[in-house]
C-alpha positions in Angstrom: -9.3 -79.6 43.4 -12.7 -80.3 42.0 -12.3 -83.7 43.0 -12.5 -83.0 46.9 -14.8 -79.7 46.5 -18.5 -80.0 48.3 -20.1 -80.1 44.9 -19.2 -83.4 44.5 -20.3 -85.0 47.9 -23.5 -87.4 48.0 -25.6 -84.1 49.7 -28.0 -83.9 46.8 -29.6 -81.0 47.3 -26.1 -79.2 47.5 -25.5 -80.1 44.1 -28.6 -79.7 42.8 -27.9 -76.1 44.2 -24.4 -76.2 42.3 -26.0 -77.0 39.1 -28.3 -74.5 39.2 -25.4 -71.8 40.1 -23.2 -72.9 37.7 -25.7 -72.8 35.1 -26.8 -69.1 35.3 -22.8 -68.6 35.5 -22.7 -69.9 32.4 -25.4 -68.3 30.9 -23.7 -65.1 32.1 -20.7 -65.6 30.6 -22.2 -66.2 26.9 -22.9 -69.8 27.3 -19.1 -71.3 27.6 -19.3 -75.1 27.4 -18.6 -77.2 30.2 -15.1 -78.1 29.2 -13.7 -74.4 29.6 -15.5 -74.0 32.9 -13.8 -74.6 36.3 -15.1 -75.6 39.6 -15.4 -72.3 41.5 -16.8 -73.3 45.3 -13.5 -72.0 46.5 -13.4 -68.7 45.3 -17.1 -68.6 46.1 -16.3 -69.2 49.7 -16.5 -65.9 51.1 -14.9 -64.9 54.3 -14.6 -62.4 57.6 -12.5 -61.9 60.0 -13.1 -64.2 63.1 -12.4 -61.7 65.7 -12.6 -57.9 64.2 -12.5 -56.1 67.4 -8.8 -57.1 67.6 -8.0 -57.0 63.7 -9.4 -54.1 62.7 -7.7 -52.3 65.9 -4.5 -53.6 64.8 -5.1 -52.8 61.2 -5.8 -49.6 61.8 -3.1 -48.9 64.0 -0.9 -50.1 61.2 -2.3 -47.6 58.9 -2.0 -44.8 60.8 1.8 -45.6 61.3 2.2 -46.0 57.8 0.7 -42.7 56.8 2.8 -41.4 59.5 6.2 -42.8 58.2 4.9 -41.3 54.7 4.2 -37.2 55.9 7.5 -37.6 57.7 9.6 -38.1 54.9 11.2 -34.6 54.1 11.8 -35.9 50.4 7.6 -36.6 50.0 6.8 -33.0 51.9 8.7 -31.3 49.0 6.4 -33.1 46.2 3.7 -31.3 44.9 0.2 -32.4 46.6 -1.0 -33.9 43.4 1.9 -35.9 43.0 1.8 -36.9 46.7 -1.7 -38.4 46.4 -1.3 -40.0 43.0 1.9 -42.2 44.7 0.0 -42.7 47.9 -2.9 -43.8 46.0 -0.9 -46.0 44.0 1.1 -47.2 46.9 -1.0 -47.5 50.1 -2.0 -51.1 50.1 2.2 -52.4 49.6 3.1 -50.2 52.1 0.2 -51.2 54.6 1.1 -55.0 54.3 4.6 -54.1 54.4 3.2 -53.0 57.8 1.7 -56.0 59.1 4.4 -57.8 58.5 7.0 -55.4 60.1 4.5 -55.7 63.2 3.8 -59.1 62.9 0.0 -58.9 62.6 -1.8 -62.4 62.3 -5.4 -62.8 61.6 -7.7 -65.3 61.3 -11.0 -66.0 59.0 -14.1 -67.8 58.7 -16.7 -68.6 56.3 -19.3 -66.1 56.1 -22.7 -67.0 53.6 -22.6 -66.0 50.3 -26.3 -65.8 49.1 -25.5 -63.3 46.0 -25.4 -65.5 43.3 -28.8 -67.2 44.4 -30.6 -63.9 44.6 -29.7 -63.3 41.0 -31.3 -66.5 40.1 -34.1 -65.6 41.9 -34.8 -62.0 41.0 -33.1 -62.9 37.2 -33.1 -59.5 35.4 -34.9 -57.5 38.2 -31.2 -57.4 39.5 -30.0 -56.3 35.8 -30.9 -52.7 37.3 -29.7 -52.6 40.6 -26.2 -51.4 41.6 -23.5 -54.0 41.8 -23.2 -55.5 45.3 -20.0 -54.9 47.1 -17.2 -57.2 46.5 -16.2 -59.4 49.8 -13.2 -61.2 50.6 -12.7 -64.8 49.4 -10.8 -67.7 50.9 -8.8 -67.8 47.9 -8.3 -64.3 48.3 -7.3 -64.1 52.0 -5.1 -67.3 51.2 -3.0 -65.4 48.8 -2.9 -62.8 50.9 -1.6 -64.6 53.9 1.0 -66.2 51.7 2.4 -62.7 51.0 2.9 -62.4 54.9 4.4 -65.4 55.3 7.3 -64.9 53.1 7.9 -61.5 54.2 8.3 -63.1 57.6 10.5 -65.8 56.4 13.0 -62.9 55.1 13.1 -61.6 58.8 13.7 -58.2 57.8 15.5 -55.6 59.9 14.1 -52.3 61.0 16.1 -50.4 58.0 15.4 -53.0 55.3 11.5 -52.3 56.2 12.1 -48.6 56.0 14.2 -48.2 52.7 12.1 -51.1 51.3 9.1 -49.0 51.8 10.9 -46.0 50.7 11.9 -47.6 47.0 8.1 -48.6 46.8 6.5 -45.2 47.7 8.3 -43.3 44.8 7.5 -45.0 41.9 7.8 -43.0 38.9 6.2 -45.1 36.8 2.5 -43.7 38.5 0.6 -41.9 35.5 0.0 -38.2 36.0 3.3 -37.8 38.1 4.4 -33.8 37.3 7.8 -34.5 39.5 8.4 -38.2 38.0 12.4 -37.6 37.0 12.9 -36.4 40.4 10.6 -39.3 42.2 12.7 -42.1 39.9 15.9 -40.4 41.6 14.3 -40.9 45.4 13.3 -44.2 44.6 17.2 -45.2 42.9 19.0 -43.7 46.4 16.2 -46.0 48.6 17.3 -48.6 46.7 20.9 -48.0 46.6 20.5 -47.5 50.2 18.5 -50.5 51.1 21.5 -52.4 49.0 24.2 -50.9 51.4 22.3 -51.6 54.6 22.1 -55.8 53.3 25.7 -56.0 52.8 26.8 -56.1 56.4 23.8 -57.2 57.7 23.7 -60.4 54.9 27.5 -60.7 53.5 27.1 -64.4 52.6 24.1 -64.2 50.6 24.3 -61.5 47.6 21.5 -62.3 46.3 18.8 -60.8 49.5 18.5 -57.3 47.6 17.2 -59.0 44.2 14.8 -61.3 46.1 13.2 -59.3 48.3 12.6 -56.4 45.2 10.8 -59.6 43.4 9.3 -60.7 46.8 7.9 -57.3 47.3 6.6 -56.9 43.9 4.1 -59.2 44.9 2.6 -57.2 46.7 0.8 -55.0 44.1 -1.1 -58.2 43.3 -2.9 -57.8 46.3 -6.4 -55.6 45.3 -7.0 -52.5 47.5 -10.7 -53.4 47.5 -9.7 -57.1 49.4 -7.9 -55.1 52.1 -10.4 -52.2 52.4 -13.4 -54.8 53.0 -11.4 -57.4 55.2 -9.5 -55.2 57.6 -11.6 -51.8 57.1 -15.0 -52.0 56.1 -16.1 -52.7 59.6 -14.9 -49.7 60.9 -15.2 -47.5 58.2 -18.6 -48.6 56.9 -19.3 -47.2 53.3 -16.6 -44.2 53.7 -14.1 -43.8 50.6 -11.0 -45.5 52.2 -8.6 -43.3 49.5 -10.3 -40.4 51.5 -9.9 -41.0 54.8 -6.0 -41.6 53.5 -5.6 -38.2 52.3 -7.4 -36.7 55.2 -5.1 -38.5 57.6 -2.0 -37.1 55.3 -3.0 -33.8 55.5 -5.5 -33.4 58.6 -5.2 -35.7 61.2 -2.1 -36.0 63.9 -2.1 -39.0 66.1 -6.1 -40.1 65.6 -6.6 -43.6 65.3 -9.5 -45.3 63.6 -11.9 -46.8 66.1 -13.8 -49.7 65.3 
């Protein structure tokens, strides 16, 4: 809410800085009128983990378990390697988030300085030739992530529900470039069918639980991989490519964990 943000408090220096930043942002967007601007204070507020040594280790453990789950699926092993990589590249974030939810991994964040916009103002045209800066997690994005996790915790899924839901997410026939898309579509239908069968004896009174779970799981795709990588893994892997590390874990590593 702009009425409560720090841009409108009585601190004149903050107001002046916000005006400079807003003018620069407006200029970079082609001179849009103030009526079409939004207060971006909440979005600009970058954050990092409060206890990275604990949370990153927990996240690494979840990722290792996630890749191990996928690797040990016989139906996944039968797929061409190209399809395996395409599926994992497409769905590793939703699978990882399901792992966070299943393992009940909680975390806190704290604000970090975000001088990048001010640098762009001071350097002006000089920064145009530089490589774009790496995206930092924002408070708004992390809150959306935590909201997704809270929603799954409210569902109180059983281990079997988590397992078959992961299968339904993993075997996505709509991923572009798949060679065995028809076979993968059958695997997805089978996972969904077994998930529905598991739900009936566990929740006989909740006839809409199956559709509700699928609907909630679709929201996981809205969480960008860059957010997950920068928040949970960048302190561990540095500038390494997370997709390359996942592929290495899938094909070469057995039981090794990433250590902060």
